C-alpha positions in Angstrom: 18.3 46.1 77.6 15.5 44.8 75.4 13.9 41.8 77.1 13.4 39.7 73.9 17.1 40.3 73.2 18.0 39.0 76.7 16.0 35.8 76.3 17.2 35.2 72.7 20.7 35.9 73.8 20.6 33.2 76.5 19.1 30.7 74.1 21.2 31.4 71.0 24.5 31.4 72.9 23.5 28.2 74.8 22.5 26.4 71.7 25.6 27.7 69.8 27.7 26.1 72.6 25.7 22.9 72.2 26.4 22.7 68.5 30.1 22.7 69.2 29.7 20.0 71.8 27.8 17.9 69.3 30.4 18.5 66.7 33.2 17.5 69.1 31.4 14.3 70.2 30.7 13.3 66.6 34.3 13.5 65.6 35.3 11.7 68.8 32.9 9.0 67.7 34.4 8.9 64.2 37.9 8.6 65.6 36.9 5.8 67.9 34.9 3.7 65.3 36.8 4.1 62.0 40.3 4.8 60.7 41.4 8.3 59.8 40.7 9.1 56.1 43.3 11.2 54.3 42.3 12.3 50.8 43.9 10.3 47.9 41.3 10.1 45.2 37.5 9.9 44.6 37.5 6.1 44.4 39.1 5.6 47.7 36.7 8.1 49.3 33.6 6.3 47.9 35.0 3.0 49.2 35.6 4.5 52.6 32.1 6.0 52.8 30.5 2.7 51.7 32.5 0.9 54.4 31.9 3.2 57.3 28.9 5.3 56.4 28.3 9.0 57.1 26.1 9.1 60.2 28.4 11.0 62.5 29.7 13.3 59.8 26.2 14.3 58.8 25.2 15.1 62.4 28.4 17.2 62.8 27.8 19.1 59.6 24.2 19.7 60.6 25.3 21.1 63.9 27.7 23.6 62.1 24.9 24.6 59.7 22.8 25.5 62.8 25.7 27.3 64.4 25.8 29.8 61.5 22.1 30.7 62.0 22.6 30.9 65.8 25.6 33.2 65.4 23.5 35.7 63.5 20.8 35.6 66.2 23.5 36.1 68.8 25.0 39.1 67.0 21.6 40.8 66.7 21.1 40.3 70.5 24.5 41.8 71.1 23.5 44.8 68.9 20.5 45.4 71.2 22.6 45.4 74.3 25.3 47.6 73.0 25.4 51.4 73.6 24.8 53.6 70.6 28.4 54.7 70.4 29.6 51.2 69.9 26.9 49.8 67.7 28.9 50.4 64.5 31.3 47.6 65.6 28.4 45.2 66.0 26.9 46.2 62.7 30.1 45.5 60.9 30.5 42.2 62.7 26.9 41.3 61.7 27.6 42.1 58.0 30.7 39.8 58.1 28.6 37.3 60.0 26.1 37.1 57.2 29.0 36.3 54.8 30.2 33.6 57.2 26.7 32.0 57.6 26.0 32.1 53.9 29.3 30.5 52.8 29.5 27.8 55.5 25.7 27.2 55.4 25.8 26.6 51.7 28.7 24.2 52.1 27.2 22.2 54.9 23.8 22.0 53.3 25.4 20.7 50.1 27.2 18.0 52.1 24.1 16.7 54.0 21.8 16.9 50.9 23.3 16.8 47.4 26.6 15.0 48.3 25.0 12.5 50.7 22.1 11.6 48.3 24.3 11.3 45.2 26.8 9.1 47.0 24.0 6.9 48.3 22.7 6.5 44.7 26.1 5.9 43.2 25.9 9.1 41.1 29.5 10.5 41.6 30.1 12.2 38.2 31.4 15.7 38.9 31.0 15.4 42.6 34.7 15.7 43.6 34.8 19.5 43.7 31.8 19.5 46.2 33.4 17.1 48.8 34.4 18.4 52.2 36.7 15.3 52.4 38.9 16.8 49.6 40.8 19.6 51.4 41.1 21.8 48.3 37.8 21.3 46.6 35.8 24.4 45.6 33.3 23.7 48.3 35.9 23.2 51.0 37.7 26.4 50.0 34.4 28.4 50.2 33.8 26.9 53.6 37.3 27.9 54.8 36.7 31.4 53.5 33.7 31.6 55.7 35.4 30.3 58.8 38.6 32.3 58.3 38.1 35.8 56.8 34.4 36.3 57.6 34.1 34.6 61.0 37.5 35.9 62.0 36.8 39.4 60.9 33.4 39.4 62.6 35.0 38.3 65.9 37.6 41.0 65.7 35.0 43.7 65.2 32.7 42.6 68.0 35.5 42.2 70.5 35.8 46.0 71.4 32.2 46.2 72.8 33.2 44.1 75.8 34.7 46.0 78.8 34.0 46.5 82.4 33.5 43.3 84.4 36.0 40.4 84.5 33.7 38.2 82.4 33.3 40.9 79.8 37.1 41.4 79.6 37.6 37.7 79.2 35.0 37.7 76.4 36.9 40.5 74.7 40.1 38.5 74.8 38.4 35.4 73.6 36.9 37.2 70.6 40.3 38.7 69.8 41.9 35.3 70.1 39.3 33.6 67.9 39.7 36.3 65.3 43.4 35.9 65.1 43.2 32.1 65.0 40.7 32.3 62.1 42.8 34.7 60.1 46.0 32.6 60.7 44.1 29.5 59.5 43.2 31.4 56.3 46.9 32.1 55.7 47.7 28.4 56.5 45.0 27.2 54.0 46.2 29.4 51.2 49.8 28.2 51.6 48.8 24.6 52.3 50.3 24.7 55.8 48.2 21.9 57.2 49.7 22.0 60.7 48.9 25.7 61.1 45.3 25.1 59.9 44.8 22.2 62.3 46.1 24.1 65.4 44.3 27.4 64.7 41.0 26.0 63.6 40.5 22.8 65.5 42.2 23.8 68.7 42.3 27.6 68.7 39.0 28.5 67.2 37.2 25.4 68.5 38.2 26.1 72.1 37.6 29.8 71.9 34.1 29.5 70.5 33.1 26.9 73.0 34.3 29.1 75.9 32.9 32.4 74.6 29.4 31.0 73.8 29.2 29.6 77.3 30.3 32.9 78.8 27.9 34.8 76.6 25.0 32.7 77.9 26.0 33.7 81.5 26.4 37.4 80.3 22.9 37.5 78.9 21.5 35.6 81.9 23.2 38.1 84.2 21.7 41.0 82.2 18.3 39.5 82.6 18.7 39.0 86.4 19.9 42.6 86.7 16.7 44.0 85.2 14.3 41.8 87.2 
């Protein structure tokens, strides 16, 4: 296995896990310090934001922006460690991963830049379709497309490369589970089944990604140790 891929694999998977830790801590902080906001209209959202600020939400969105980039680095490292006969799966996963990173990255960057600045300046004309807080805004829908179809599809295609040791078999199951959860969340979003989206994205996908990124860090570290 390529030594740079080993080192980058350890770092990218470790940092990817850290972004989900940060995301979880931020939303725990939001839940502990302010009431839950459910979308009603733009005026209520602006009043809510003025009352409670956006510090934790901005940090969480920045963490997910970074996760998209780290996921692409991680897939490239997996490509380097995969035998030639299975590299097609990783190549397809990488193509889907690019779609995931582009859609979610654009969404989160809009939130932490254009949306945040315009709200701070009181310039809210036309901003409603770019808000993550509105579940069915154009920007929120694009973000969900990234997390469901593209991230889910990428997970399903990368899963078959893992076999052999117990850790690699667990990784295969986690990627399968994550892919199914993401695709189910997409179905839930299209049909406005909020409970299905909550369970599959926040609990299913969130837990699976946290576990698989930690296991991947150990997998890459084990590969490094095995070649020393």
